[in-house]
ROMIPA-760725 format. One record per residue (C-alpha): residue in one letter; y, x, z; residue number from 1. Coordinates in steps of 0.001 Angstrom, whole numbers, plus 500000, padded with zeros to 6 digits. Each point is the difference from the previous one (the first is absolute). Example, Ala and Ser with C-alpha at 12.3 -4.5 7.8 and 13.67 -1.06 7.14 Angstrom:
// ROMIPA-760725
+------+--------+--------+--------+------+
: resn :      y :      x :      z : resi :
+------+--------+--------+--------+------+
:    a : 495500 : 512300 : 507800 :    1 :
:    s : 503440 : 501370 : 499340 :    2 :
+------+--------+--------+--------+------+
***
This chain:
// ROMIPA-760725
+------+--------+--------+--------+------+
: resn :      y :      x :      z : resi :
+------+--------+--------+--------+------+
:    y : 500000 : 500000 : 500000 :    1 :
:    g : 502351 : 502925 : 500658 :    2 :
:    a : 499921 : 500914 : 496320 :    3 :
:    v : 500608 : 496397 : 498938 :    4 :
:    q : 502894 : 499541 : 502397 :    5 :
:    a : 501625 : 503319 : 499091 :    6 :
:    a : 499781 : 499120 : 496291 :    7 :
:    f : 501551 : 496590 : 500743 :    8 :
:    q : 502812 : 501641 : 501956 :    9 :
:    a : 500556 : 502582 : 497260 :   10 :
:    r : 500740 : 497142 : 497612 :   11 :
:    r : 501907 : 497786 : 502428 :   12 :
:    s : 502319 : 502263 : 502033 :   13 :
:    s : 503701 : 499780 : 499224 :   14 :
:    d : 500441 : 503715 : 500763 :   15 :
:    p : 499074 : 502348 : 497118 :   16 :
:    r : 499079 : 502836 : 502396 :   17 :
:    v : 497703 : 497710 : 501958 :   18 :
:    r : 498414 : 498773 : 496749 :   19 :
:    a : 499386 : 503574 : 498815 :   20 :
:    t : 498572 : 501095 : 503332 :   21 :
:    l : 497734 : 496976 : 500241 :   22 :
:    a : 498750 : 500532 : 496452 :   23 :
:    v : 498790 : 503460 : 501052 :   24 :
:    i : 498487 : 498571 : 503183 :   25 :
:    a : 498262 : 497232 : 498041 :   26 :
:    r : 498320 : 502508 : 497673 :   27 :
:    d : 498915 : 502118 : 502967 :   28 :
:    e : 498667 : 496962 : 501865 :   29 :
:    a : 498116 : 498903 : 496881 :   30 :
:    r : 498285 : 503405 : 499853 :   31 :
:    h : 499100 : 499689 : 503694 :   32 :
:    a : 498571 : 496543 : 499361 :   33 :
:    e : 497931 : 501255 : 497068 :   34 :
:    l : 498571 : 502756 : 502177 :   35 :
:    a : 499255 : 497545 : 502806 :   36 :
:    w : 498100 : 497706 : 497625 :   37 :
:    a : 498059 : 502958 : 498579 :   38 :
:    v : 499013 : 501038 : 503532 :   39 :
:    d : 499087 : 496374 : 500751 :   40 :
:    a : 497729 : 499841 : 496954 :   41 :
:    f : 498404 : 503338 : 500858 :   42 :
:    l : 499314 : 498990 : 503597 :   43 :
:    a : 498990 : 496399 : 499286 :   44 :
:    a : 497058 : 501217 : 497972 :   45 :
:    r : 498776 : 501837 : 503084 :   46 :
:    l : 500325 : 497121 : 502468 :   47 :
:    s : 497354 : 497546 : 501049 :   48 :
:    a : 500476 : 496314 : 499200 :   49 :
:    g : 501040 : 499392 : 503615 :   50 :
:    e : 502522 : 502804 : 499906 :   51 :
:    r : 501461 : 498704 : 496733 :   52 :
:    l : 500342 : 496563 : 501592 :   53 :
:    e : 501814 : 501565 : 502951 :   54 :
:    v : 502410 : 501743 : 497618 :   55 :
:    l : 500578 : 496720 : 498154 :   56 :
:    r : 500773 : 498224 : 503271 :   57 :
:    a : 502426 : 502747 : 501031 :   58 :
:    r : 501666 : 499833 : 496590 :   59 :
:    e : 500421 : 496211 : 500301 :   60 :
:    e : 501565 : 500424 : 503437 :   61 :
:    a : 502352 : 502655 : 498603 :   62 :
:    w : 501133 : 497587 : 497258 :   63 :
:    r : 500676 : 497295 : 502608 :   64 :
:    t : 501910 : 502439 : 502213 :   65 :
:    l : 502072 : 501219 : 497044 :   66 :
:    a : 500849 : 496460 : 498906 :   67 :
:    a : 501032 : 499065 : 503545 :   68 :
:    s : 502189 : 503087 : 500326 :   69 :
:    l : 501885 : 499048 : 496841 :   70 :
:    a : 500652 : 496397 : 501019 :   71 :
:    v : 503302 : 500926 : 501671 :   72 :
:    e : 502948 : 499584 : 497659 :   73 :
:    p : 501891 : 503298 : 499510 :   74 :
:    s : 503771 : 499889 : 500213 :   75 :
:    e : 502009 : 499368 : 496856 :   76 :
:    e : 501374 : 503541 : 500228 :   77 :
:    l : 496499 : 501499 : 500048 :   78 :
:    r : 498973 : 497829 : 497074 :   79 :
:    d : 503106 : 501102 : 498081 :   80 :
:    v : 500335 : 503704 : 500807 :   81 :
:    a : 496387 : 500921 : 500724 :   82 :
:    g : 498620 : 497505 : 497514 :   83 :
:    l : 497568 : 498554 : 502526 :   84 :
:    p : 498195 : 496872 : 498884 :   85 :
:    s : 500665 : 496729 : 501760 :   86 :
:    a : 497171 : 498696 : 502161 :   87 :
:    a : 498882 : 497707 : 497162 :   88 :
:    e : 500155 : 502825 : 497436 :   89 :
:    a : 498071 : 502290 : 502361 :   90 :
:    a : 497309 : 497332 : 500379 :   91 :
:    r : 499695 : 499782 : 496202 :   92 :
:    l : 499853 : 503811 : 499711 :   93 :
:    v : 497232 : 500173 : 502615 :   94 :
:    a : 498044 : 497260 : 498224 :   95 :
:    a : 500384 : 501731 : 496633 :   96 :
:    a : 499000 : 503398 : 501414 :   97 :
:    r : 497012 : 498481 : 501754 :   98 :
:    e : 498895 : 498214 : 496831 :   99 :
:    a : 500396 : 503144 : 497879 :  100 :
:    l : 497988 : 502075 : 502457 :  101 :
:    a : 497298 : 497336 : 500159 :  102 :
:    r : 499745 : 500018 : 496187 :  103 :
:    e : 499857 : 503800 : 500003 :  104 :
:    s : 497293 : 500002 : 502663 :  105 :
:    a : 497984 : 497380 : 498092 :  106 :
:    s : 500198 : 501939 : 496741 :  107 :
:    a : 498985 : 503236 : 501742 :  108 :
:    a : 496946 : 498373 : 501599 :  109 :
+------+--------+--------+--------+------+
***
C-alpha cells in the first residue's frame, strides 16, 4: 500500500517538490513490494498447508488493520500539500491494491 499511496500523492500534491520526492519514494516502495512478494512466493512453497493458512489469516488481519487506520479523514491541508487521499479514496486504493495482489497471487499459483 505504501507504493500505491506514494504514487497517488506524487500525482495529487499541489507542491512540485513534494510530487517529485514522492515519485522517487513510490518507485522505491514498488521495488520493495516486488521483493517482498518474491520472498513470499519463495517461502510459501516451503510452508505446510497449515502454515500457509496462518499466513493468509495474518494477511487478512493486516488488510483490516490498514483499512481501519485509513478511515480517519486527513486535513484539507494534508490532502492539498502532501497529496494524501481522502478516507474514501484511501479505501478505494486499498481495495484496488488488495484485488491486484489477489489476482497476482492467483496467477502465480
